[in-house]
N, C-alpha and C positions, 0 to 999 in steps of 0.2 A: 243304488244301481251299482250292479258289477257286470263285467264281462269277461268271457273265457272263450278260447279258440283251441282247437286240438284236431289232429288227424285220427281218424277212426279205421282200425283194421279189423274186419269183421271175423277173423282168426285169431284173435288175441286168446290165450290161454292162460291157466293157472299153473306156475311153474314151482317145482318144489326147490327150496333153496337150504343152503345152511343155516344152522342155528343162528350164527353170529350175524350173517347178511339180514336175518329176519329182525334181529335185535336194531340193527342200524336203521332198518326201514321203519320200525316203529318210533324210533327216536326223530327221524325224519318228518313222519307224518304229523306226529306230536306237535313239532315245532311248526309246521305249516299252519296246523288248526289254530295254535296259540296266535301267530300271527295274523290269520285270517278274523279272530275275534277282536284283535286290537284294532285293525283296520276298521272293522264294522263299527265299533263303539267310538272311533275317533271321528267318523264321518256320519254322524247323526244329524239329521235336519231336524228344525223345531217341530216339524209336523209329523216326526216319527217315521219318515220314510228314509231308508238308508241309501245313500249314493256314494260307494267306494269302487275305486278300479283296481283290478288285479295288475301286478307287475310280473307275471308268469310269462315266458314268452310262449310261442306256439310248440316248438320241437322239445323244450323242457317239460311240458305237460303231456307230451305223448307217453314218457316215463311215467307220470304221476297218474295218467290214465289207468294203468296197467294195476297200480295200487288201490285205487279207489272205486275200480269197476269190479262189483262183487254181487251176488244175489241174495242179500241179506232182506228179510222181509222187515218192515218196519210199521208201527202202528200208527204213524202221522197220517193226520186227516189231508186227502187231497181231491182234487176237482179239476179234471182236464176239460179243455175250451175246445169246440170245434168252430174253427173260423169260418165267417160267412163268406160268400163269393166277393162281397164287396171289401172285406178285411184282407182277403188273399190278395185282390188286386192292389190294394195299397202297398202291401209287403213287397209284390213283385214290381210295381212300378218304381218304388225307391231303389229295388236292386238294379233295375234297367237304367234308371236316371243315372245313378252313381257308376255304372259301367260304361254309359255312354260319354260321360263328360268328363272322364280321366285325364290328367294332365301330367306328362306330356300324353299326346294323343296315341292311341292304342291301334295298332295295324291288324290284329288278329283276335278280337274282343269278340267272342261268341254270344248271342242273343240266348237269354236265360228264359226258361219255362218253369212252371210250377209241376213238382212231380207228387202225386198222391203216396206212393209208396215211401219217399223220404218223408213226407208229412206225416204219415203213421208212424215211422221210426221216431220222429221228433216228439211226437207226443206220447209215445212209450217211454221215451227216456225222460221227459220233463216229470211224467209221474213217478218216477224214481225218488224225486224229492231229494236229490242228492246234488250239492254245490260242488262240481268236479265233473271232470270228463270222462266218458266211459263209452260202452258200446251195448248196443240192442241187436238181436238177431237182423242180419241184413236181407230183407226182401226186395231191394231195389236190384235194376239192372248193373249197377256200377260196382266195380271191384273194390274202389277205393272211395271213401267218405270223409268229407270235411266237416266239421263241426264247431259253431257258434253258440256260445252260452252267454246269457243275460238275465241278471235277477234283480227283482225291486222287492225289498223287505219293507215291513212295518205298515202295512194296509192290505185292508181285504177288498178294497175298490180294483176292479180288473182293468189293468193298462191297456191302451190303444194299440193297435197293430204295428205303429210307426217307432215309438221311441227307442226300442231296442236295436232294430236296424239302423237309426239315425246314430245312435251310440258307438255302434261298430264303426260306421263311415268316418264320425268325426275324428277317428285316430289318423285320417289323412294328414291332419297338422304335425303329426309326429314321426311322419314316413318322408324319407328322402329317395326318390327313384333311382337317381343317378348311381348312389352308394347301396342302394337295395338294403337300408338299414333303418331303425328307428333311433330318436333321440334317446340320449343316455336315461335309464330310468324309467323310459316309455314302452308301451308295446303298441304294435300296430299290425299283428297278424289277424286280427278281426276284419280290418279293413282290406288288406291283401287278399284273403279269402273271399271277399266279397267281389273285388275286381279280378279275380283270377281268371285269365282269358278263356281257358279250356273248360273250366266249371259251368256246365250250360244248363244245370237243373237245381232246383232249392225246393225244400219242403220243411214247414216251421211247425211247432207245436207249442202249446202254452198250458201250464198247469198250476193251479193254487196249491199251497203247501201251508198247512197250519204250523209244521214244524219241518224243519231242513237240516237235513245231515251235513255237516262242515258249514254251517251258517247259523250264527247265534241270535240272529233275528225272526222271531215269530211272524206268522201272517206274510207268506212271500209268494211272489209269482216267478216262476222259472220259464224263460223263453227258450227253445232249442232250435236251430236251423241247421238241416244236414245239407251238404252240397256233394253233386256228382257230375262228374269224378272230383276228387279231392284236389286241393290246392297246396301252396305253401311248401314246396320242396325246397331242401336246403341249396343255397347257391343259385337258384332261379330266380328271376324277375316275374311278377304277376303276369306281365304282358310283352309284347314286342311293340316298339314305337314306330310310328310312321302314319301315313295317312290312311284312313280307316277302311277295312275291307280289303286291303291290298295282300295281305299273307294271312288268309283264312285257312284253317287246317283242311276244309273241304277242298282247297286250291281252286275254288271258283270264287269270283270276287263279288258275288251277288251280295247286296248291302242294304239293310233296313236300319234307319236312326243310327247310323255310326257303328253298327254291329252286324256280324256276319250271320246272314240268314237266307237260306235258299228261298227264291220266288216263289217256287213250287208248294211252299209250306204255309203260304199265307196270300191274301187278296190285298194287302194294302200296298202302299206305294214301295216300290224296289227297285234298284239302281245297279248298274255294273260298274265296279271300280277297279277291274282287274288291270294290273299292269305288267307288261312283258319286257323282258330284258332282251339285249343282243338282236334288236330290231324285231322282234317277233310282234306278230298282229293279233288283236283281239277279235276273236269270233264273238259278236254281240248276241247270237242266239244262244250260245252256250256259255258266255261270259267265262271263256278260257282262252289260253293263248294258244296259237297256231305258230309254230316254231319254224324258221328257216332251216334248210337242210344243213346238218352238222349239228344242230343244237337240240336238246331236250331238256324236260322238267317241267313243272308247273308255271314256271315265269321264262322258261327258256334259259336258264341260268347256267345249265351244265354243257360244256362239250362233250359231243358224244363219241365217247372212246372207252376202250377197255381199261379200266384203272386198276382191277384186283390183281395181285400178283399170280394168282392161280390160273388166269385166263390163258387157254393155248398152251399149258404147260402139264407134262407128266413127270411125277405125280401131280395132281390137280385136275383141271377140266380140258383135257386136250382138245374138245372141238364142240361145234355145235349140238352134236347128238348128246351132250350132257344138259342141254339149258333146260330142259323139262325136270330134271331130277329134284331142283329146288328153287324156289324164288329168288334166293340170293344170288344164283348164278347169272342170270340175265341182268339183275340189278347191278352186278360188279363187272359185267362183260357184255353189255349192249352192243357192241359192235361185232364181237364174236357170235353173238345170238340172232343177228339181223335185224336189230332194231333201228341201226343207224342208216341214214341217207347220207351218202358222201357230199360235202359241201360243194355248191357251185363256185369254181375257181375265179369265176369273175365277180362274185358278189363280194361287196365291202360293206360293211356295217359300220357307218360313221353318223354316230348318234349326234355329235357337234355340228355335222353338216345338215343333220335333219333338223335341229334346232334352228340354224341360220336360216334354212328355207321357210321354216314356219314364222320366224320373225320377219323376213321379206313379205310373205304372203299377208301378214296381218298389218303391214305398213302400206300396201298397195290396195288393201280392203277400205282402210280407213281413210285413204287419199281418195278413193272412189266415191265413198259414202260423204266426204266433206263437200267433194265438187258439186255432187247431187244437191245435197243441202243448200249450198249456196245458189246454184242455177234455179232451184226451186222459189227460194227468196227473191231473186231478181225478177222472176217472172210473176210474181203476186202483184 
């Protein structure tokens, strides 16, 4: 069993290179293929099924994908698999489970759905019978696509829909969220792609290959899963920590099973977990914040004032007559563009006082309850 993860750019092309660069690429790929065969032969189980793990990281493989992605036709026998609805549900449920139960808790984890376009692309790529990342024509609505690969060699028996996804997730043991890094000599890009908060769609495909390019073991099964939009951006963590559904990209805190999901999209239990800063209040009908005068933003986190250096200046944006020229102008000059309401001079947002009042209310409430319980016991 092997796993691979990469970032797919649908616009990757073939570039001309100087002859010396080409020579070095040939040397590099030859070394890679040699190491690949050594790994395969050194991890052979007694039943003939290969279980080896790649040590290539996500972004290193992006460059390798350009070298391995070509249109050569091969005579190898292949047989693609159309997943049944039950198998799709298993794979999707595993993704949802792993996203829902991340630790530390995620504040912006999107609910993931199955995408048939991504699945079609995944089947097409698995059918290439190439052990290495690459692309196929992008028919999905996503401009960037993530790719996870898994291979099981040495058997003609079709694997179930779960082992590949589980193998990717098991990299969680080698991932540290605080440092956003993997253990030395380990990889965890497959795991971080699975739990990448903004990746909200997945589609997978499986194919049997009697012979696989860049893989020394016959009779292999290649599983490809494509994710849209792609994750694993350099320097970024897979999600934001905090109470679930309090920092959804939709700016609405509607929540299902610890994941951001609009209540209007389903009939299952849905709750509002929106939080508001600066004494803003939650509108339970829209699950959004209503901000006090002088504040704005999804969580009332911004004081309503002009912050861009060009506001009210010439050259620049001299006045509100320019506000319709470009969306960036009202975003940078909300006060000049008339989007701000002057704050009430008598209003004081004292969150500590609010907490104190809530504490006092709770104490009084429990005292009354205790009194009623005792009184009822005496009268019995």
